[in-house]
C-alpha positions, 0 to 999 in steps of 0.5 A: 558077338561083341556087345559094345553097341549097348550105348549108355544114353540109349540104355536109358530109353529102353527096358533092361532087366539083365542086371537083376532078372526076376521072373516074379517081376517080368513074367506071369504064368498063364496056364498049367494049374500049378505046373509052372513054378517060380523059385529061387527069389524069382531067378528060376522058372520051371514048366512041367507036363503030365498027361493032364496038362502042360504049362506056360508063361508070358512076358508082362511087357509087349514089344515092338522090336527087341532083343530077348534072351532066355537061358533054358535047360530042356526036358532030359531023357526020353522027351519024345512027343514033347515040345518046349517053346520060346517065341514072340507073338501078337494077338488076333487072327492076322498075328505076327510070330517069331518061333523057337520050338524044341521038339523032343526025342527018344533018349540018346537021340537029339532034339530038333530045333524048329524055327519059323516066322509068321506075318499077318498069320502067314508062316511056312518059313521053317528052318530046322536044326540039330544042336551041337551040344546036349541041351538037357545037360545044362542051361544054354542061351537062346536069343531072338533079335528083332529089329526093323531090318532083320530077325536073327536067331542065336544060340549061345551067341552063335547065329543060326538063322537070319530072316531079312526084311525083304518087303521090297520083293513082296515078302511080308515082314513083322514090323507093326504089331507089338508082340509078347514073349511066350514059352510053354511045354506041351504034348504034341505027340501027334506030330512032334517026333518023327512025324508022330510015329513016336508017342509020349511015354507018360511013365516018364512024366512029369517032364520038366524044362527050366528057365533062368536069365530072362533078358529083355532089351526092347522097345516096350509098347504101352498105351499105344506108344513105344518107349524108344525114340521115334517109335522104332529107334531109327538113328540109334547107330550101333544099337541092337535096333540096327544090328546086322551080322558082321563077316565073322558072325556070317561065317559062324552062321554058315558053319551051323547051317552047313553042319546042323541044318536039317530042313530049309524051306528055301530049298524045298522045291517039291513043296513049292512046285510053282517056284520058291518064295521070293525071299529065297531067290533074293537072298 
């Protein structure tokens, strides 16, 4: 996907950390009692999980719209029962949330990539995928792009899902609650792998996921104000704040969804016997 929309004037108005990503500066490890580690002068972060605890971290900044990139290398080998996450979330009981969740599996069986969008505490908008590569062999880039018009989930530059703002048909869309970026590695063997049938093999612990290349291009929210002009960056033509999928990107997304999507709430008529959600019918 082209990146010619990064206009110099606009860059001066938003937070950019791609030039020298530094986990010491940009995030804080919030739980895990030492199981989260930042090394290599701030360039590498690892989370580990053992039978006692997992671990996690969060961004120091809050965002009201943003494009968040993270390079991740997932737990290798038998990762059944483990969940590695990358998501945006606001606090409170009526929270907003945009999710990547990587559900582990037995050695040789593929991860499940689970995506979801919550608005005001309401989700049920799941799409799940298998990946077209081994996400444990090397680092791959996972991106959440969130602007006032849409949310785009991207893997190595290939869009896999677009969730459009369809408030016009009554579908909630997260557009007024600032969110932080979070990531965690934890045990969920009651549901994560084959519905909980396959349990975590603790003889393989500790399990470790690795992170690098955290890039935040965002409207940073601080002291009740946005770092972007007009609060949302409206009028910054060509920027990520008005980005949409061109015909090539739409074709690539259709390719992923045709070949690698394994669940789509918008086609689950058994789950919604009273009728599919309005955004599914309007898409």
